[in-house]
C-alpha positions in Angstrom: 121.1 100.4 213.6 118.5 97.6 213.5 117.5 98.6 217.1 115.8 101.7 215.6 112.2 100.8 215.2 109.0 102.7 214.9 108.6 105.3 212.2 111.6 107.6 212.0 111.1 111.3 211.4 114.5 111.7 209.9 116.2 108.6 211.2 118.6 108.3 212.9 118.4 112.0 213.5 115.4 113.8 215.0 113.5 110.6 215.7 110.0 110.7 217.1 109.4 108.1 219.8 106.4 109.2 221.7 104.4 112.5 221.5 107.5 114.7 220.9 110.9 114.7 219.3 113.7 113.1 221.2 115.7 115.9 222.7 119.0 114.0 222.2 119.0 112.3 218.8 121.3 109.4 218.0 124.0 111.4 216.4 126.6 111.1 219.2 126.0 107.3 219.3 126.4 107.1 215.5 129.6 108.9 215.6 131.0 106.4 218.0 129.8 103.5 215.8 131.2 105.0 212.5 134.6 103.5 212.0 136.5 103.5 208.7 133.9 104.7 206.2 133.8 102.7 203.1 131.6 103.8 200.1 131.3 102.6 196.6 129.3 104.2 193.8 128.0 102.2 190.8 125.8 103.3 187.9 124.9 99.7 186.7 126.1 97.3 189.3 123.7 94.4 189.9 122.3 94.2 193.4 122.6 91.0 195.5 118.9 90.8 196.5 115.9 90.5 194.1 112.6 91.8 195.2 109.3 90.0 194.8 105.7 91.3 194.8 102.8 89.8 196.7 99.3 91.2 196.2 97.7 91.3 199.6 94.3 92.8 198.6 92.0 92.9 195.6 90.6 95.9 193.9 87.0 96.7 193.1 85.3 96.6 189.7 88.2 94.7 188.1 88.3 94.7 184.3 88.6 91.1 182.9 91.3 91.1 180.3 93.1 88.3 178.3 96.7 88.8 177.4 97.4 86.2 174.7 100.7 84.5 174.5 102.8 86.5 172.0 104.1 85.0 168.8 107.9 84.6 169.4 110.7 84.4 166.9 114.3 84.1 167.9 114.1 82.8 171.5 114.1 86.1 173.5 115.0 85.7 177.2 111.8 87.3 178.6 108.1 86.3 178.5 106.6 89.7 177.5 103.0 88.5 177.8 103.5 87.2 181.3 105.1 90.4 182.5 102.1 92.4 181.1 99.7 90.0 183.0 101.7 90.5 186.2 101.7 94.3 185.9 98.0 94.5 185.3 97.2 92.1 188.2 99.4 94.2 190.5 97.3 97.3 189.8 94.3 95.7 191.4 92.1 97.0 188.6 92.4 94.0 186.2 91.5 90.4 186.4 93.5 88.2 184.1 91.4 85.7 182.0 93.1 82.5 180.9 94.3 83.2 177.4 94.9 79.5 176.5 98.1 78.2 175.1 97.9 79.3 171.5 100.0 82.3 170.6 98.2 85.2 168.9 100.3 87.8 167.0 99.5 91.5 166.6 98.5 90.9 163.0 96.2 87.9 163.7 92.4 88.2 163.3 90.6 88.4 166.7 87.4 86.4 167.2 85.6 88.9 169.5 82.7 86.5 170.2 85.0 83.8 171.4 87.0 86.1 173.7 83.8 87.6 175.1 82.5 84.1 175.7 85.6 83.4 177.8 84.7 86.5 179.9 87.3 88.9 178.6 86.3 92.5 178.0 89.6 93.3 176.4 92.3 91.3 174.6 96.0 92.0 174.1 97.8 90.2 171.2 101.4 90.6 170.2 104.7 89.4 168.6 108.3 89.3 169.7 111.0 89.2 167.0 114.8 89.1 167.5 116.4 91.4 165.0 119.7 90.7 163.1 121.6 93.2 165.3 120.5 91.4 168.4 117.8 93.8 169.5 114.3 92.8 170.1 111.2 94.1 168.3 107.9 93.9 170.3 104.6 94.8 168.7 101.1 94.5 170.2 97.5 95.4 169.7 94.7 96.0 172.2 91.0 95.2 171.5 87.7 95.9 173.2 85.7 92.7 172.8 82.3 94.2 173.7 82.4 97.0 171.2 84.6 95.0 168.8 87.1 97.8 168.5 90.8 98.0 167.8 92.2 100.3 170.5 95.6 100.6 168.9 99.0 99.4 169.9 102.7 100.2 169.7 105.9 98.9 168.1 108.8 98.9 170.6 112.5 98.1 169.9 114.9 97.4 172.8 118.0 95.5 173.8 117.4 92.1 175.3 118.4 93.5 178.7 115.6 96.1 178.5 112.8 93.8 177.4 111.1 94.2 180.7 110.8 97.9 180.1 109.0 97.2 176.8 106.6 94.9 178.6 106.0 97.6 181.2 105.3 100.2 178.5 102.7 97.8 177.0 101.0 97.5 180.4 101.1 101.3 180.7 99.3 101.6 177.3 96.6 99.1 178.3 96.1 100.7 181.7 95.6 104.2 180.2 93.4 103.1 177.4 91.0 101.1 179.7 91.1 103.3 182.8 91.8 106.8 181.5 94.7 107.2 183.9 98.4 107.0 183.0 100.1 103.9 184.0 103.2 103.7 186.2 104.6 100.3 185.4 107.6 101.7 183.5 108.6 104.0 186.3 111.3 103.2 188.9 111.6 103.1 192.7 114.5 103.7 195.0 115.0 102.5 198.6 117.7 101.6 201.1 118.6 98.0 201.7 120.6 97.0 204.8 122.2 93.5 204.7 124.2 92.1 207.5 126.5 94.2 209.7 127.5 97.5 208.2 126.3 97.2 204.6 123.9 99.8 203.3 122.9 100.0 199.7 120.9 102.7 197.9 119.1 100.7 195.2 117.1 101.6 192.1 114.6 99.0 190.7 111.7 98.7 188.3 108.3 99.6 189.9 107.7 95.8 190.3 110.9 95.3 192.2 112.8 93.6 189.4 116.2 94.7 188.1 117.5 96.1 191.4 120.8 97.9 191.0 123.1 99.4 193.5 123.6 103.2 193.1 125.6 103.5 196.3 127.0 101.0 198.8 128.4 102.1 202.2 129.3 100.8 205.6 127.4 103.8 207.0 123.7 104.6 207.0 122.0 106.1 203.9 118.7 107.7 204.5 116.0 109.9 202.8 116.5 109.3 199.1 114.4 111.6 196.9 114.0 111.5 193.1 114.5 114.7 191.0 111.5 115.6 188.9 113.2 114.5 185.7 114.2 111.1 187.2 118.0 111.6 186.4 119.2 112.3 190.0 118.7 111.2 193.6 119.2 113.4 196.6 120.0 111.5 199.8 121.7 111.7 203.2 124.9 109.7 203.8 126.8 109.3 207.0 130.1 108.3 205.4 131.7 111.6 206.6 130.9 110.7 210.2 128.0 113.2 210.0 124.8 113.5 207.9 125.6 115.2 204.6 123.2 115.7 201.7 124.4 114.5 198.2 122.9 114.8 194.7 123.7 111.7 192.7 123.4 111.1 188.9 121.7 107.8 188.5 123.1 107.2 185.0 126.8 108.1 185.6 127.1 107.5 189.4 128.7 110.9 189.8 127.6 112.8 192.9 128.3 116.0 194.7 127.7 117.1 198.3 125.1 120.0 198.3 124.6 120.5 202.0 127.6 119.9 204.4 127.0 122.7 207.0 127.8 122.6 210.7 125.6 120.1 212.5 123.1 117.8 210.7 122.0 118.2 207.1 119.0 116.1 206.3 115.5 115.5 204.7 116.1 116.6 201.1 113.0 117.2 198.9 113.0 118.5 195.4 110.9 121.4 194.1 108.6 120.5 191.2 110.9 122.3 188.7 114.0 120.6 190.0 115.9 123.9 190.7 115.6 123.8 194.5 115.8 121.5 197.5 114.0 121.9 200.8 116.3 120.5 203.5 116.6 120.5 207.3 119.7 122.0 209.0 120.8 122.5 212.6 123.4 125.1 211.7 121.6 127.7 213.8 120.5 125.4 216.7 117.3 123.4 216.4 116.3 121.6 213.2 114.8 124.2 210.9 113.7 124.1 207.2 115.9 125.7 204.6 115.6 126.0 200.8 118.8 125.8 198.7 119.5 125.8 195.0 119.9 122.3 193.5 123.7 122.9 193.3 123.9 123.7 197.0 124.2 127.4 196.7 122.1 130.2 198.3 120.8 128.5 201.5 117.7 130.4 202.8 116.1 129.7 206.2 112.4 129.3 205.8 111.0 128.4 209.3 111.7 130.4 212.4 110.3 128.5 215.3 111.9 127.6 218.6 110.9 123.9 218.1 112.0 121.3 215.6 110.8 121.8 212.0 111.8 119.1 209.5 110.6 116.8 206.7 109.5 119.6 204.4 108.0 118.8 201.0 107.0 121.2 198.2 103.3 121.5 197.2 102.5 120.4 193.7 102.8 124.0 192.3 106.0 124.6 194.2 104.6 127.7 196.0 104.2 126.1 199.5 105.9 123.8 201.8 104.3 121.1 204.0 106.5 120.1 207.0 106.5 118.4 210.4 106.9 120.5 213.5 106.5 120.1 217.3 105.9 123.8 217.8 102.5 123.0 219.2 103.8 120.5 221.7 103.6 117.4 219.5 104.5 116.4 215.9 101.9 117.8 213.5 102.0 118.9 209.9 102.0 122.6 208.9 102.0 124.5 205.7 103.7 127.8 204.8 104.9 129.7 201.8 108.1 128.3 200.2 109.6 131.8 200.7 108.8 131.9 204.4 106.2 133.6 206.5 103.4 132.4 208.8 102.7 128.7 209.1 99.2 127.2 209.3 98.6 123.9 211.1 97.1 121.3 208.7 96.5 118.2 210.9 94.5 118.2 214.1 93.3 114.6 214.5 95.5 112.7 216.9 98.7 113.8 218.6 101.3 112.4 216.2 101.3 113.1 212.4 104.6 113.1 210.5 106.3 112.7 207.1 103.9 114.6 204.8 103.8 114.0 201.0 101.5 115.7 198.6 99.7 114.0 195.7 100.7 115.0 192.1 97.4 116.8 191.7 97.9 118.7 194.9 94.6 117.5 196.4 95.6 114.9 198.9 98.2 114.8 201.7 99.5 111.5 202.9 101.5 111.1 206.1 102.2 108.7 209.0 99.6 108.9 211.7 99.7 107.2 215.1 96.3 105.9 215.9 95.7 103.5 218.8 99.5 102.8 219.1 99.8 101.9 215.4 101.8 103.9 212.9 99.9 103.9 209.6 99.7 105.6 206.3 96.9 108.1 206.3 95.4 110.2 203.5 94.0 113.7 204.2 91.7 115.4 201.7 92.8 119.0 201.7 89.4 120.3 200.5 87.2 118.4 202.9 89.6 117.9 205.8 88.6 114.2 205.9 91.3 111.7 207.0 91.3 108.1 205.9 93.7 105.4 207.3 94.9 103.5 204.2 97.0 100.6 205.7 96.4 97.8 208.1 100.1 97.4 209.1 101.4 99.0 212.3 105.0 100.2 211.8 104.7 102.2 208.6 107.1 105.0 207.4 108.2 107.1 204.4 105.1 107.2 202.2 105.7 108.2 198.5 103.1 108.8 195.8 103.3 107.1 192.4 103.5 109.8 189.6 99.8 109.1 188.7 98.7 109.5 192.4 96.9 106.1 192.3 99.4 104.2 194.5 101.5 105.0 197.5 104.8 103.2 198.2 105.9 103.0 201.9 108.0 100.9 204.2 106.7 98.8 207.0 107.9 96.0 209.3 106.9 92.3 208.9 108.5 89.5 210.9 111.0 91.8 212.5 112.4 93.3 209.3 111.7 96.2 207.0 109.8 95.5 203.8 108.3 97.7 201.1 104.6 97.9 200.5 102.1 99.7 198.3 98.5 100.7 198.9 96.1 102.3 196.5 95.0 105.9 197.2 91.6 104.6 198.3 93.1 101.9 200.5 91.4 99.0 198.6 94.5 97.4 197.0 97.4 96.4 199.2 100.6 94.9 198.1 103.9 93.9 199.6 107.5 93.7 198.2 110.0 91.5 200.0 113.7 90.7 199.2 114.2 87.1 198.1 117.6 87.0 200.0 116.7 88.8 203.2 117.7 92.3 204.3 116.1 95.2 205.9 114.4 97.4 203.3 113.2 101.0 204.0 113.3 104.7 203.0 111.4 104.2 199.7 110.7 106.9 197.1 108.8 106.5 193.8 110.4 108.0 190.7 108.7 110.2 188.1 107.6 109.1 184.6 110.4 108.2 182.3 110.8 110.1 179.0 
């Protein structure tokens, strides 16, 4: 499967290679390769490969902030203050100011003039206390040094295993208070990791790549994971049955059910905003066409009616429309139509190859993979103005996915001959890369929603 390169449309089925779909997808070859399917499902099993972040581009107008070392009691296993610093730096919107070595608790007096003199426009202070029952109490305060204001704080209690989540929630609080936008540090991502011959893992990790856990391990390909709007389930395509079948998988329990196992291929699941429906691609009637089914797999309804290949549908932010990829005009382009069917309107006109549409949470921007000058890059399309902006400087990008605040886009690309995850800000200024510390081919990412 590693021979498959270049952005997949719905790999390894319906793969774009040049200006049109392949007329003979890889399904027959895959059937020959699939021998003795082995699948394991886990709700909390630790993965074998840790991810690491590398910031590849700075942001503009960064806010200088000092996150002081927290006062610590009871020897907790995580450095909360450092995780907060790392989160803020990864956003590209903050510049960490050296806080010095002296801890500063959430109840300590803050010398605004001293911190302002160090160049910090904001200061975070905090404390970490290990409770008698083994849990950890984390408290923090945020201050504006210029206006000498207390911007509030939180008290968070967690298990030792979930201390990183507390740190991410602190970073989210700081991000929102200082930028006006909701932070996404406490959200999760999912992706597919291929290690060695015949090991595919659907993994769930924190947004910074830490705490990766296997949701599903298989000897056969897993593709197209998609988070439900409430973050409790993943829909994906598995080849364990020697054909592509769509499953819906509970992240907490590991329980899963097949929701699309029709004749031919079943692929490209995407959730409606209310979580009650899935847009999918089926070949049950011949060519790949877009269908909508209920989330439990019932009531399949064909939406597109073209003689070409229609696939990769995604719901609009209000759930009333579908954006999808089609070659009905001779080459792969993005179209829009009502989620109940009807006429389709072409959306993209620049270039001869635009695939994998994803809509921003506010419904104003479409991102997709565009081929420009022989390079496959993440592109943003302003639906009001019609202006396209190439966001990435890599050349083999695939599977873009918006963060729930719309400020970052997660995607897969290829570096040094293997797949890695990357992120780019919606304006293209901040670029980041996530790689596995122990190797492997990482692709098919999807960014989860806000956690409750």
